Every structure is written in C-alpha cells, then in structure tokens.
N, C-alpha and C positions, 0 to 999 in steps of 0.2 A: 784492388787500390782506388780510389777514384779522382774525378777530377777535382781541385782546390786551388782554387785564384787567394789562398792569403799570400802577404808581400803586395811585392809590388808588380807594376808588369813590365817586361823587359826593355819597351820604350825608353824608361826612367836612368838605365842604365848605360853604360858605358864604357869599353872594353879601354885600357890605358897602360901597353906592355901586356905582362902576365895578369894583371890585375883586374877588375871589375869594380866600377864605382857608380851609384848614385849620381845622376847628371850634375853637373854645378857644386861635388862637395871634393871634399880633399882626402878624405877618410875614406881605405876601399873598404867594398859595401860588404855587411852581416846580414842577414835575412834569405825569406822563402821570396824567391821571384816564379813568375811566371809568365808564356807566352800564348796568342793562341796566332796560328796560322792557316788560310786554307780549310779550315772546321778541322785543323791538329793542337790541339793542347799539350803545352809540355808546363814540365813545373820542378823547382828544385831550390837545392839553399847554396849561397854563397857563405866562407867563412871568413874573413878577413881578404875577401875580394879576390877567394879561390873557389869554385865547385868541393861543395863536402857532402857526401852525405847520399842517397839515393836521388837521382834524376828521371821521371817518369813520362813518357810518351803517351797520347790516345790517339786514335785512329779519330778518323770523324765519327763514327759511330761509337765512341765512348769508352771500346774498347781498349783495354790496352795495346803499346804499341813497342813499347821498348820501356827495360828498367835496367838502368847502369847504374854504380858506387862509383864513387870518388874519397879522393884521402888528400886533403889539401892542395888539391885541381887535378892531381891525375886518377888516371882510374885503376880501380883497386878494386879485384873480386868478380862478382858473376853479373857478366852480362848477357841479358834473354831477349829474343825477341820473338812477335807474334805477327802471324796474320790475322788478319780484320776478322774472320769469323774465327780467333780465338785458340787456335791450332801455333802448334810451339812451331817457329822456325828457325833457329837457332840460339845455341848458348857457348858461351866463349868465356873460360876463367881468365884475370889478368893478375898481375900482381907488380905496384907499381908502373904501372903504364905496357908492360909488357904480355904478350899473348903466354899463356903456361897450356901446356899439355894435358888433358882431361885427365 
C-alpha cells in the first residue's frame, strides 16, 4: 500500500448524523478522501456517506500503520496494525462491527 491523495481532503467533509457530506452539499458523499495530521496520513472511501472498503493509516515515515475494512459504515473483515518499523503489532477479525475469534 502507498499514500494516495485522490479525492477530497477531509477538511471539505462534514459528519451529519450517521452520514458524511461534502461541505454545503445535500447528498451524502461518495468518493475517495484523505487527511494529513502530525505527519500521519489516512485515506479511504465513502459510499453514500458511509465508510466503505479499505481505510489505510500511515506512520510519519510513510510505512503502513493500520489497515481496516468497512462495509456500509461498519467495520467488517481484517483489522491489521503495524509498528513504525514495519513489524506486525496485531490482527483482529470483525464481522459486522463485532470482534470475532481468530
């Protein structure tokens, strides 16, 4: 995985209830988004205002920090986290937002 700044910066998005919208828009946002803070980068995708697909977080050294998967706004699938040196920290499997035994 690598840093990708497709889509809109998160500063142009706003949460309204359970959904995310582009600022000043009435239709829930669909598309890629990204954010940068304290040298860290995060990127993902919204479908009809809900997180959907893979969301990636990067350490300041550009190594992958967290990979988590969403389906229609709910964490679903494998959540993986790494230390800044690239060593695996943890893996957790989710089914419809609930952690399940590996």
